[in-house]
N, C-alpha and C positions, 0 to 999 in steps of 0.2 A: 687542896689546891696550893701549889707552890708558887714562888715568885717567877715572874717572866724571865727568860734567858736574856742575856745582855743584847742579843741581836734582835729579839722580839720587842724589847724595850725601846731600842733605837727606832725600829719600824713604827711602834706606837707613837712615840713623841714626834716623829716626822709626819705621820698621818694626821695628827692633830694640828699641824701648821702648814699643810700643803693642800692645794685645791686643784681641781681640774683646770687645765690650761697653763699651769705654772712651768717655770723652767727649774730643773734640779740637776744635781751633779753626783755621780757615783765616782769618788776620786780614786778608787781602787777597785776595778771592775771584778778581778778574780774570776770565779765561775759564773758570775751574772745573777746571782740571787738578790743582791741589793738593787742592781739595775732593773730587774723585772719588777720588784716591788715598787720602786720609783715610777716605772712605766705605768703601772696599774693605777697609781695615785693621780698622775696628772692627766691620763687619758689621752685620746687621739689629738687633741688640740695643744697638748703640752710638748715640752722638749726635754729630753734627757741627754746629758753628756756622760760618758763612760770612759774613764782614763785607765790605762794599764801600760807598763813598760814591757809586757810580754805579749806578743802576738798570740800565743796559746791561750791566754786568758781572754782576749778579745774574740777569738774564734769560739771558745766555750760560751761566752756571753751571747754571741750571735745565734748559735745553736739553741740556747735556752729560750731566747725571745722568738725564734722562728717555730719552736715547738708548741708554743701557746697561741700564736696569732692565727686568726681565722676570720671569715667574713663577719662573724658575730662578735669577735674579740679584736678590735682594732687598737693597735698600740700607737704611741706617739712616735715622732721623729726621734730615733736614738742614734746619736752621733758617737761612734766608737773611735777613740782617739788613742793612737800608739804614741804615748808621751808620759814623761814623768809628771806626777801630780803637782810638783813644784811649779810647773809651767801652766797652771790653770788659766790664769788671766790672759796669756798669750794665745790660748786656743779656742777660747769662747767668743762668741759674737760680742763686740763692745757694747752693743745695745743692752745686753742683759746684766751689765755691771751695775750692782746695787738693786737688782731685781730678782735674784735667785732666792727661792724659798727654802731650799734644803741642799746641804752637802754631806755626803756620807763618806766615812773612811772605815775601812775594815783592814787593819794593818796586819803585817806578818808576811807570809809566804803564800804562794798558790797551792792549795792542798792538791795532792796527787801529781804534782809536777815532777818532771825527771830531774830538776835541778832545785833542791830546796835551800841552796845557798843564796838564791836571789830573794832578798828580803827588802822590806821597806826600811828606811834608815832615818835617824833623827833629823839630820840636817834638812833633807828634802821634805820630810813630813812637816817640820815646823814652818818652812817656807810655804808649803801648801796650805797649811792652816792659816797663816797670815794672809794669803792670797784669798782663801775662802771668805774670810771676814769681810774683805772688801767687796766681794760679789754679792754677799747677802743683802737682802731687803731688811728694813726693820721688822723684828718679829721672826725672822728667819732663823733656822737652826743648823747647827753643825753637830754630827754625831761621830764619835771615834771610838771603835771597838779596839781594844788593846790586848795584846797577847804576851804576857811577861814570862810564860813558860818555855819559850824557845830560845836558843842562843841569839843574843842582840835584842830580844823582845823586852826584857826588864829595863834596859837602858832607854830604849825608845819610849816605853810607857812612862817611865819617870820623867823624860824631858817634855812629853805632852802634858803631864800632870803639872809640872812646874810652869810651863807656858800658860795654861789655863788659869792657874792660880794667880799669875801676875797681870792678867788682863784688867783694866780698869773697869770697875763696876758701871761707870757711865757708858761703856762701849758694849758690854755683854755681861750676862750672869752665866756662871758655869756650875755644873753639878757632876758628881761621880756616883756611879751605880756599881756596886760590886758585892761579892760575898766576903765578909770580913774574915771568916775562918779559913778561907782558901787563897792565900796570897799569890799562888801561881795561876789561878783561874782567870780566864778572860774577863775583862770589865770594861765598863763604858764611861767615857768622859763626853759631855755634851754642853753646848752653850747656845744661848739664845741672844740674838743681837737686839739691843735696845734701841728704841727711837731715839734719833739725834735732836737735841733741843736747838731751836733756831737762834 
C-alpha cells in the first residue's frame, strides 16, 4: 500500500474538517473533480462556490455534476463563478465571510484545453490565498495542489510555499506533503486556520 496521491490527501484533510450543510469553495474548478468532491461532503443543505476564468472549465464542471445528480443523489447549491480566484471575497455572499470550512486550489492549467498557455499565476494565486484565509472559519482548511513541472509552475509553487512559511502561527499552521525524490512531481501545501484569541 503506497502513500495517498496529493489530491487524495487534500480530499482526506478536507473531509476531516467539513460537515453537511457547510459552505466550501473550489477556487480553481477545472474539470470539476474537486467541486464534485466538495458537493458530496456538504450535501444538499450545503453550498459550493466553484471559480474559474475559463467558461470551458465551468461547463465541464456543470456536466460532471449533472452526470451524478439524481433523485437519490441530491447535490447542494453549486454556484459556478466565471471569475479570477483573486476575487473570491467579492463573489461570495458576505454572510459566509469567516464561516467557510474549506477552500481548495488545484493550480496549473486546464487539462485537455485547447489553450495550455492559460495558467494560474503567482500574483493572483497569492491574492486568492489571502482572501481565502479571511473567508475561513476557525479550524477551516485551505489545500493547494502545486504543479512545478510545467512552465511557470515552479515559480508559482515557490511563491505559495514562501507565502505559507511566512504566515504567523497564531493565524494558521501550514504543512507540505510531497515526494522528496521527485522535485518536479505535484505536491500539496495546506493550512488550517487557528481559533483567534479574544
